[in-house]
C-alpha positions as CSV (number, residue, x, y, z in Angstrom):
1,M,-32.7,3.5,8.7
2,I,-29.8,2.8,11.9
3,G,-28.5,0.8,9.2
4,T,-28.0,3.4,7.4
5,R,-26.8,5.9,9.8
6,I,-24.4,3.3,10.7
7,V,-22.6,3.1,7.6
8,A,-23.0,6.8,6.3
9,A,-21.2,7.7,10.5
10,A,-18.4,4.2,9.0
11,A,-17.8,6.3,5.7
12,L,-17.3,10.1,7.4
13,T,-14.8,8.2,9.8
14,L,-13.0,6.8,7.2
15,C,-13.7,10.2,5.5
16,S,-12.2,12.2,8.9
17,A,-9.3,9.4,9.4
18,W,-7.9,10.3,5.6
19,A,-8.7,13.7,6.2
20,Q,-6.4,13.7,8.9
21,A,-4.0,12.0,7.1
22,L,-3.2,14.6,4.3
23,K,-2.2,17.5,5.9
24,F,-0.7,20.7,6.3
25,D,2.7,21.6,7.2
26,V,2.6,25.0,8.6
27,A,-1.0,26.4,9.0
28,S,-2.0,29.6,11.1
29,V,-5.9,29.8,12.2
30,K,-6.9,33.4,13.7
31,K,-10.5,34.3,15.1
32,L,-10.8,38.1,13.7
33,N,-12.5,41.2,16.2
34,T,-14.0,42.1,12.8
35,T,-17.3,43.5,11.8
36,G,-19.0,44.3,8.3
37,P,-19.4,42.3,4.9
38,P,-17.2,38.8,4.9
39,G,-14.5,38.4,3.1
40,D,-14.9,36.0,-0.8
41,I,-15.2,32.8,-0.4
42,P,-13.1,32.2,-3.2
43,R,-9.7,30.8,-2.3
44,N,-7.7,33.8,-4.3
45,A,-5.3,35.3,-2.5
46,D,-2.7,32.9,-2.8
47,P,-3.3,30.2,-6.4
48,A,-0.2,28.8,-5.6
49,P,-0.5,25.0,-5.8
50,G,-0.7,23.3,-1.8
51,R,-1.4,26.6,-0.5
52,F,-5.1,28.5,1.0
53,H,-5.3,31.6,2.0
54,M,-9.0,33.3,3.3
55,T,-9.8,35.7,5.8
56,N,-12.4,37.6,7.2
57,V,-14.5,34.7,7.0
58,P,-17.5,33.5,9.3
59,M,-16.5,29.7,9.4
60,R,-19.5,28.2,7.5
61,M,-17.9,29.7,4.6
62,L,-14.5,27.7,5.8
63,L,-16.6,24.5,6.2
64,E,-18.1,24.9,2.4
65,W,-14.4,25.3,0.9
66,A,-12.9,22.0,3.2
67,Y,-16.4,19.7,2.2
68,D,-17.2,21.1,-1.2
69,L,-20.3,21.7,-0.1
70,K,-23.4,24.8,-0.6
71,D,-24.9,26.5,2.9
72,Y,-27.7,24.4,2.8
73,E,-25.7,21.3,3.0
74,I,-23.6,22.3,6.8
75,S,-26.3,22.2,9.9
76,G,-24.8,23.3,12.9
77,P,-25.0,26.4,15.3
78,D,-26.5,29.9,14.1
79,W,-23.2,31.6,15.2
80,I,-21.3,30.1,12.0
81,K,-22.8,31.8,9.3
82,I,-21.8,35.2,9.7
83,D,-21.3,36.3,14.1
84,E,-17.1,35.5,14.4
85,R,-15.0,35.1,11.6
86,Y,-11.8,34.1,11.0
87,E,-8.3,34.5,8.8
88,V,-6.5,30.8,8.3
89,I,-3.1,30.8,5.9
90,A,-1.7,27.4,5.0
91,K,1.1,25.6,3.1
92,A,1.5,21.8,2.6
93,A,5.1,20.1,1.9
94,G,4.9,21.2,-1.7
95,P,2.3,21.5,-4.6
96,A,-0.6,20.1,-3.9
97,P,-4.0,19.6,-6.4
98,E,-7.0,21.1,-4.7
99,S,-9.1,18.5,-3.6
100,D,-5.9,17.4,-1.5
101,V,-6.1,21.0,0.0
102,R,-9.7,20.3,0.6
103,Q,-8.9,17.3,2.6
104,M,-5.8,19.2,4.7
105,L,-8.4,22.3,5.3
106,Q,-10.7,19.4,6.8
107,A,-8.1,18.3,8.9
108,L,-6.3,21.1,10.1
109,L,-10.8,22.6,11.1
110,L,-11.3,19.7,13.4
111,D,-8.1,20.1,15.0
112,R,-7.5,23.9,15.7
113,F,-11.9,23.4,16.3
114,Q,-12.1,20.1,18.5
115,M,-14.9,20.0,15.7
116,K,-17.0,16.7,15.6
117,V,-19.5,16.0,12.5
118,H,-21.6,13.5,11.3
119,R,-23.1,13.1,7.6
120,E,-27.3,12.7,7.2
121,R,-29.9,13.0,4.7
122,K,-32.4,15.0,5.2
123,D,-35.6,16.2,3.2
124,L,-35.3,19.5,3.1
125,P,-38.1,22.2,0.7
126,V,-36.5,23.4,-2.3
127,Y,-37.6,24.3,-5.7
128,V,-36.3,22.3,-8.8
129,L,-35.9,24.0,-12.0
130,L,-37.2,21.6,-14.4
131,P,-37.6,21.2,-18.0
132,G,-40.6,23.1,-19.6
133,K,-42.8,22.0,-23.0
134,G,-40.5,22.2,-25.8
135,E,-37.1,23.2,-26.3
136,P,-35.3,25.5,-23.5
137,K,-34.9,29.3,-24.3
138,V,-31.0,29.2,-24.0
139,K,-27.8,29.2,-26.2
140,E,-25.3,26.9,-26.8
141,A,-22.0,29.3,-25.9
142,A,-19.0,29.4,-28.2
143,A,-15.6,27.8,-27.5
144,G,-13.0,29.4,-25.8
145,V,-15.9,33.1,-24.3
146,E,-15.1,33.2,-20.8
147,P,-17.8,32.8,-18.0
148,S,-19.5,36.0,-17.0
149,G,-22.9,37.3,-15.4
150,R,-24.0,40.8,-15.3
151,G,-27.0,43.0,-15.0
152,D,-28.6,44.9,-16.7
153,G,-31.6,47.0,-16.3
154,S,-33.7,44.8,-13.9
155,N,-32.2,40.9,-16.4
156,V,-29.3,38.8,-15.4
157,V,-27.3,38.1,-18.4
158,F,-25.4,34.7,-18.4
159,T,-22.6,34.3,-20.9
160,A,-20.9,31.0,-21.4
161,Q,-22.5,29.6,-17.9
162,P,-24.3,26.2,-17.3
163,I,-27.4,26.2,-16.0
164,S,-25.7,25.5,-12.2
165,R,-24.6,28.8,-11.7
166,F,-28.3,30.5,-12.3
167,T,-29.6,27.9,-9.5
168,F,-26.1,29.5,-7.3
169,M,-28.0,33.2,-7.4
170,L,-31.3,31.8,-7.1
171,S,-30.1,29.6,-3.9
172,R,-28.9,33.1,-2.8
173,R,-31.7,35.1,-2.9
174,M,-35.2,32.8,-2.9
175,D,-36.4,31.5,0.8
176,R,-35.5,27.8,-0.2
177,P,-32.6,26.4,-2.1
178,V,-32.8,25.8,-5.8
179,L,-31.9,22.5,-7.0
180,D,-30.9,22.1,-11.4
181,M,-33.1,19.5,-12.8
182,T,-32.7,20.2,-16.4
183,G,-30.2,17.5,-17.5
184,L,-28.7,20.4,-20.2
185,K,-25.8,19.8,-19.3
186,G,-23.6,22.3,-21.3
187,R,-22.2,26.0,-20.7
188,Y,-24.6,28.3,-22.0
189,D,-26.0,32.4,-23.3
190,F,-28.9,33.0,-21.9
191,T,-30.7,36.7,-20.1
192,V,-34.0,36.3,-17.1
193,D,-35.8,38.9,-15.7
194,T,-35.2,39.2,-11.6
195,S,-36.6,41.9,-11.3
196,G,-39.2,39.9,-9.0
197,L,-36.1,39.0,-6.7
198,G,-35.1,39.8,-3.1
199,F,-32.7,38.6,-1.5
200,N,-33.2,35.4,1.5
201,G,-36.0,35.2,0.7
202,R,-36.8,38.8,1.1
203,E,-39.5,40.7,-1.1
204,P,-37.9,42.5,-3.9
205,E,-36.5,45.8,-3.9
206,V,-38.7,47.2,-6.3
207,P,-42.0,46.3,-5.9
208,G,-43.9,45.3,-9.1
209,G,-41.8,42.9,-10.6
210,T,-41.9,40.2,-12.5
211,S,-42.5,37.1,-10.7
212,I,-39.1,34.9,-10.9
213,F,-41.6,32.2,-11.5
214,T,-43.3,34.0,-14.6
215,A,-39.6,34.7,-15.4
216,V,-38.3,31.6,-15.7
217,Q,-41.2,30.1,-17.6
218,R,-41.3,33.0,-20.0
219,D,-37.5,33.4,-20.7
220,L,-36.1,29.9,-20.3
221,N,-38.8,28.1,-21.2
222,L,-38.0,26.2,-17.7
223,K,-40.2,25.4,-15.0
224,L,-39.6,26.1,-11.3
225,E,-41.6,23.8,-8.5
226,A,-41.5,23.8,-5.0
227,R,-41.0,20.0,-3.6
228,K,-39.4,18.9,-0.5
229,E,-35.9,16.4,-1.1
230,P,-33.2,14.2,0.7
231,I,-30.4,16.1,1.1
232,Q,-27.8,14.6,2.4
233,I,-26.1,17.3,5.1
234,L,-22.9,17.8,6.8
235,V,-24.4,18.2,10.8
236,I,-21.6,20.0,13.0
237,D,-22.1,18.0,16.4
238,S,-19.3,20.3,18.6
239,I,-17.0,23.1,17.3
240,N,-15.4,25.4,19.1
241,K,-15.3,29.0,18.6
242,M,-11.8,29.3,19.8
243,P,-8.9,27.4,17.6
244,T,-6.2,25.6,19.5
245,E,-3.2,27.9,19.8
246,N,-0.9,28.2,16.4
């Protein structure tokens, strides 16, 4: 176990060093005095290669994008989840691929928030989405169809979406993360009854809805199973709420 931690720490040190080697040419990081719903996590305000812009987002969202993680893969102080909001506007010296921009954002957060991190594996309670008996009730999407998802009464209709998009939605609404272990790798059209789901593990908004465990079996011929699985997480050892000055 100690050897594993040493190797993981060394790997993270190398990654951090590489992240610090890639830096934005210009960056503004501000703590905002805002409340209400946070901004969207997608980096859609400035799509130009080598540019980054997020506003009114908690630290967790910045970390998720920088390290390409889901929220349950980050462990840190409670305030990073929603309490404090930030704006980050940055650009590289020239066009850069998204992978490099993520590395630049890592370096920026490490520097401006005096952040220290490490990675470790933890056994976490999860649900896993598994194959059922027989063929799954999903249809391969036609070529060229744009992916979408929409509500239709008590159902959610997925069009040209990977199964991982469904498990992402379940992770947001259930009481623990949901991992895709179906082995289904393509893009699919499928519909599933979500009337038995609340949000963040709470009771469904419409009492008496179909259990999501039943709906997954009936509508998709898949199954949800509770387990503990080893998940690699990013641990925030220390971080300041106030960034250093621009």
